[in-house]
C-alpha positions as CSV (number, residue, x, y, z in Angstrom):
1,X,78.9,103.6,134.3
2,X,80.3,106.7,135.5
3,X,83.4,105.0,137.3
4,X,86.9,106.3,137.0
5,X,89.8,103.9,136.8
6,X,93.7,104.2,136.9
7,X,95.1,103.3,133.7
8,X,98.6,104.9,133.5
9,X,99.9,107.9,131.9
10,X,100.9,105.9,128.9
11,X,97.5,105.8,127.6
12,X,96.5,109.4,128.0
13,X,94.7,110.7,125.0
14,X,94.7,107.0,123.3
15,X,91.4,104.6,122.7
16,X,91.9,101.4,124.6
17,X,89.8,98.1,124.8
18,X,88.5,97.4,128.1
19,X,87.3,93.9,129.1
20,X,85.4,93.9,132.2
21,X,83.1,91.4,134.4
22,X,79.8,93.1,134.9
23,X,79.1,91.3,138.2
24,X,82.6,92.8,139.6
25,X,83.6,96.5,138.3
26,X,86.3,96.4,141.0
27,X,89.0,95.9,138.3
28,X,88.8,95.9,134.4
29,X,91.8,94.7,132.1
30,X,92.9,96.9,129.7
31,X,94.0,96.0,126.2
32,X,96.0,98.4,123.9
33,X,98.2,97.0,120.9
34,X,102.0,96.5,121.6
35,X,101.2,96.3,125.4
36,X,100.3,93.2,127.5
37,X,97.1,93.3,128.8
38,X,96.8,94.6,132.9
39,X,94.6,95.3,135.4
40,X,93.3,98.6,136.3
41,X,91.6,99.5,139.5
42,X,89.1,101.5,140.4
43,X,90.0,105.0,141.2
44,X,89.5,105.9,144.9
45,X,90.0,109.5,145.8
46,X,89.6,110.0,149.6
47,X,88.4,113.0,151.5
48,X,91.7,114.0,152.2
49,X,94.1,113.0,149.2
50,X,97.4,111.9,149.8
51,X,100.0,114.6,150.2
52,X,101.6,115.8,146.8
53,X,105.3,114.6,146.7
54,X,107.9,116.7,146.7
55,X,109.8,118.1,143.7
56,X,113.1,116.8,142.5
57,X,116.1,119.0,143.5
58,X,116.8,120.2,140.5
59,X,113.0,121.7,140.2
60,X,113.2,123.4,143.4
61,X,113.9,126.9,143.9
62,X,117.7,127.6,144.5
63,X,119.5,130.5,145.7
64,X,121.8,132.1,143.1
65,X,124.4,134.5,143.7
66,X,125.1,135.8,140.1
67,X,123.8,136.1,136.9
68,X,125.1,134.5,133.8
69,X,123.2,137.1,131.5
70,X,124.6,140.1,133.9
71,X,128.0,138.9,133.6
72,X,127.8,138.5,129.6
73,X,126.3,141.8,129.2
74,X,129.1,143.3,131.9
75,X,131.8,141.7,129.7
76,X,130.2,143.0,126.3
77,X,130.2,146.6,127.7
78,X,133.9,146.5,128.7
79,X,134.4,145.4,125.3
80,X,133.0,148.1,123.9
81,X,134.4,150.9,126.1
82,X,137.8,149.5,124.9
83,X,137.1,149.6,121.4
84,X,135.3,152.9,121.3
85,X,137.0,155.2,119.1
86,X,137.3,158.8,120.4
87,X,134.4,161.3,119.0
88,X,135.2,164.6,117.6
89,X,133.6,167.5,119.3
90,X,133.1,170.9,117.2
91,X,131.7,172.3,120.6
92,X,135.3,174.0,121.2
93,X,135.7,175.3,117.3
94,X,132.4,176.9,117.0
95,X,132.1,180.5,118.7
96,X,129.0,182.6,118.4
97,X,131.2,185.6,117.9
98,X,132.8,184.8,114.8
99,X,130.4,183.9,112.2
100,X,132.7,182.7,109.5
101,X,133.3,179.5,111.6
């Protein structure tokens, strides 16, 4: 009858049995296997819905003073600098005047 009722998150996407009294549609009984039957009340959304609850602390934006990724990259770069073998440069050997070289 184009009415909305609050049934809970456990039943999202599930097909449930609804038992109701046609004389009073304020409350319905919801039945689903392995769950005790329970009452669902008509969903009332006012003109100004309630304030959204605050996010838990672990989901809020937090100030950071360092980056684990950048620290790991810096450490890896330092390891590469230590392990780096000296390159041989032939620039000093080659001379434009001497074609035999």
